[in-house]
N, C-alpha and C positions, 0 to 999 in steps of 0.2 A: 480594817486591819489596824491594830495598834502599831505605833511607831516602833516600839521595842520588838514586836514580832517581825516587822519589816527588816529592821537592822539585823536580826538573827539570820535572816535569809541572805541579806547582802554580804554578811561576813563570810559566806561560803562562795561568793562570786569573785570577780576579777578586779573590782574597783579599789580594793584595799581600804577597808574601814579601819582607821587607826585609833580613834577615841570617840566615845559616845557620851552624851548627856541626855538621858531620856526626858528629864524635866517632868512635865505633867503627863507625858506619854499619851498624846492625843490619839483619838480614833481617826484615822485618815480615810477619807472617802474619795480622794482624787489628788491631782497635782495641777500646778499652775505656775506662771511666772511670778517673780517676787512682787512685782507691782500689783498683780491681780489676786494673789493667793489669799485664801481665807483660813480661819483657824482650824478647819478640818482638812487642809490640803498641805501637800509637800512641795518644796521648791529646792533650787540649788543655786550655788554661786561658784564661779570659777575663779582661779587665781588671776589677779589683775583685771577682773571684770569691772567695767565702768558703773555697774549697778550696785556697788558696795553701799552707797548711800541709801539705796532702797531697803537694805536690811534694817535700817534704823526706824523705818516707818511702816514696813510691810505688816500686813495682818496674818502672815503665814503661821501655821501651827508647828511645822518642823522643817528643818533646812539641812541640806548637805553642803558642806563647805570645805575649802582647802585646809590643810593643817597649818594654820596661821594663828598665832596667839591673839592678835588684835581682833580677828573675826570670832574666835571662840569666846573672848571676853565680851564682845558686843552681843553675841547670841545669849550668853549667860545673863547679861544685864537686861536684855529684853525678855528673859524667862522663857526662851524658846527651847524646844527640843532640837538637838543638833547632833550631827555625826561628821567628824573630820575624816576626809578620804584622800587617798593619793590622787584619785581621778574623779572629782565630783560629777562631771558630765556622764561618765560611764556608770557611776553609781545611780544617777538619775534614770538612765536608760534601763538599768536592771530593776529599779523600783517601779517604773511604769509598767514593766512586764507583769509585776505582781499586783499593782493597783488596777490595771486595766487588761486583764488576760484576754488574749485573742480568742474569740469564739470559734469553736471547731464544729462544723456541721456533723450531724450523725452519719455514720457509714450507710451506704445504700445507693440505689440508682433510681432517679426520678422516672416515672412512667413515660414522660414526654421525651426522654433522651433517645437518640437514634444511634445504636451501637451495633457494629458488624458482629457476626457470629465468630469471626476470626480474631477477636480481641482478647488478650489476656489481662485480667484485672486482679490485682493483688488484694490481700486482706485489708479491711478497714478503709477502702476507697469510698469517697463521697462524690457522686455524679449528680449535679443539679439539673434543673429544667432546661430543655431545649439544647442540650449538648449533643454534638455529632462526633462520632469516632469511627474512623475508617479501618479497612482491613489490615491485618498483620501488625497491629499496634499493641504495645505492651504498657500497662499502667502499673507502676510500682505501688507497694503497700502504703497505706496511710496518706495517699495523695488526695488533695481536695480540688475538685473541678467545679467552678462556679457557673452560673447560667450563661448560656449562649456561646460557650467555648466550642471552637471547631478544631478537631485534631484529625488531620489527614491520615491516610494509610502509611504504613512503614515508619512509624514514630515510636521511639523508645523513651519512656519517662521513668526516672528513678523514684526511689522511695521518698515519701515525705515532701513532695512538691506541692505547690499551690498555683493554680491557673485561675486568674480572675476573669470577671465577666467579659465575654466577647474577644478574648485572646484567640489567636490563630497560630497553629503549628502546622507547617507544611511538610510534605513527604521528606523523609530522610533526616528529620531532627533527632538528635540524641541529647537528652536532657538528663543531667546527673542528679544525684541525691540533693534534697533540700533546696531546690531551685524555686524561685518565685517569678512568675510572668504576670505582669499587671494588665489591667483592662486595655483592650484594643491594641496591644502590642502584637507584632507579626514576626514570627521567627521562622526562617527558612524560605522566605519568598524568593522569587527568581532574581538573581543579580542582574545589574544593568549591563548586559553584554550584547553588543551588536558589532557586526563587521561591515565596514563601508564597501560598497560595490558600485559599479557603474549604474545600477538600477536603484540604488538607495541602500538603506540599512538592512542587512540580513541578520536575523536573530541567531545568537550563539546559544544552543541549548545549555541550560544550567542543570547539570546532573549531579552536582556535588552534595555535600552534607553540611549541616550546621550543628556544632557541638557546644553545648553549655556544660562546662564542668561543674562539679559539686559546689553548691552554695552560691550560685550566680543569681542575681536579681535584675530583672529587666523592667524598666519603668513604663508607664502608660504611653501608648502611641509610638513607641520605639520600634524600629525595624532592623532586622538582621538578615542579610541576604545570603543565599547559598551560591557557590561558585559554579563555573562550568564543569570543572573537575576538582577533586581534592575536597578540602573542607574550609569552612569558616569556624574559628574556634575562639571561645571566650574562656579565659583562664579561671580556675577555681577561686571562689570568693570575690570575684569582680562584681561591681555594682554599677548599673547603667541607669541613668536618670530618665525622665520623660523626654519624648521627642528627640531621640538620638538615632542617627542613621549610621549603621555599620555595613560597609560594602562587602562584596563577595571576596572571599579569600583572605580576609583580615584575620590576623592571629594576635591575641592579647595574652600577656602573661598573667600570673596570679595576682589577685588583690588590686586590680586596677579600679579607678573611679572615674566615670565619664559623666560630666554634668550635662544639663539640658541643652539641646540644640547642637551638640557636638556632631560633626560629620566626618566620617573616616572613609576615604576612598579605597577602592579595591587593592588588595595585596599589601596593605600597610602592616607593619610589625611593631607591636608594643611590648616592652619588657615587663617585668614584674613591678607592681606598685606604682605604675604610671598614673598621674592625675591630670586630667584635661578639664579645665574650667569651662564655663558656659560659652557656647558658640565657637569653640575652637574648630578649625578646619585642618584636616590632615590629608595631604595629597597622596595620589597613587604611589604605592610602593615606598612611602617614607618609612624610616626606621627610627624608633624612639627607645632610648636605653632605659634600663631599670631605674625606677624611682624618679624619673624626670617629671617636671611639672610645667604645664603651659597655662599661662593666665588667660583670662577671658578674651575672646576674639582673636587669639593668635592664629597665624597661618603657618603651618609646618610643611615644608616642601622637600627637605632633604633628610639629613640624619642629625638627631639630637643625642648628645652623649649622656651616659648614665649620670644621674644626679643633677643634671643641668636644670636651671629654672629659666624659662624663656618667655618672651612677650613680644607683641607686635606682629606686623605683617610686612614682609616675611619675618618669621620669628627669629629673634636675636637674643643673646643673654639679657636677662632681666635688668641688671644694673646698667648696661649700655643703653637699653631701651628707656630707662628712667632719665638718663642724661639727655638722650635725644628728645624725649618728650618735654623736658624742661627747656631745651633750646628752641623747640618748635614755636612756642608762643612769642619768642623774642625775634623770630625771623623778619617780621616787617621792620622793626627798628634797626636790626642788623643790616638789612637791605638799604635802608635810608642812609645809614652811616657809610656804607660802602660806596654809594653813589656820591656822597659828599667828598669822600677821599679821592674818588676818581676825578671829580671836578678840580680838586686841588692839585692833583698830580699831573693832569693832562697839559696845562700851560708850561710847567717845568720841562716835561718831556719834549714838547714841541719846540721850546726855546733851545734845548740842548741839541736837537736834531738840526735846527737852523744854523747853530754855531759850527757844527761839524761840516755842513755844506759849504759855508763861507770859507773855511780853511782849505 
C-alpha cells in the first residue's frame, strides 16, 4: 500500500491527520519501531518521546508525527514521507489495521466440531476443529470460534465475537456484541464460595450468571467467576489483560482497563473508566469510583473516590505514597539520629528529676 493511499484512509479515522507530505510516496509493506524501521515500513513518534533523536538516523520510509514544526522540518530534511496527526499513536493503530489486516476464517463448521442439535448458529459463523458447544446455546452472526473452544449449554454469544483457542465459556454466560475472549481464558467458572461448618467447608452452589457487555476483551488465562446468585458483570468496552482473576459478583463500569495479574475479590464494585495496573489487589466488596487509577501492586481494601490516584499497600493517595517512599530509604539514618538524641536528652532528664527530689 502506498503511503498516500494509507493517509487517505487515516483521514477518515479518529486520529486527526492535520498535514501531509507524501515525499517519495513509498510502498509500505509493514511497520516497525523507529530504531528498526526500513525504507518500506511505517513508524510513529509521540509528542515528548525520548526517541526524537532516532528520527535523525532511522531508515524508516514514512512516519506519523505530532504537529510540531521542528519535527516536520526534520522529516523534510531527511526527505521522509510524513503525516502530522493530533494523536500519532492512534493513527499508528489505525495504520496497522490496514497494513496487517486480521485474517478472518471462512464461515462454516469443521467436521470435528461437536455441536448439540439445540444450538442456534447465526449467519457467517466460523467454527473450527474440535470445538464443543452444549445445549440451548446461541451463537451470533459473524462470530469466529477457534480450535478447541468449549462452550457449555445455556450460553448466549452476540454478533461479531471472537473466541480464541481453548477458551471456555461455562453455563449462564451472556456475551455481548464484538467481544473477544483470548486463549485459555475461562468465563463463568464457579465462584470461590464455601460455608464453614463444624465438619469443614460446605460448598455454596454458584447458580448466577457472568455478563460481558459489548466490546469487552478478556486476555489469555484470565478467569471470571459466576456468583451463587445474581451476576458478575463486566462493563461495555472494558479490557482485561492476561492472567487476571475477577471474583464472583464483581461489577465493573464501562471502559475499565485491568492489567496483568490483577485480582478482584467477590462483590467489589468498579466505576466507569477505572484503571488497575499490574498486580493490584482489590478486597472483598471494595468500591472504586469512576476514573480512579491504582498503580502497580496497590492493595485496595475500602473505598476509593472518583478520580483518585492511589498507590501502595494499603492503597493511599499517590502523592502521599511518593513522600512515604522517599522517607522509607531514610529510616535507618533517622533511627540512628533519634537514638543519638535520646542519649543526649536522657542525662538532662535524669539530672532534672534528681534536683526535684532533693528539693
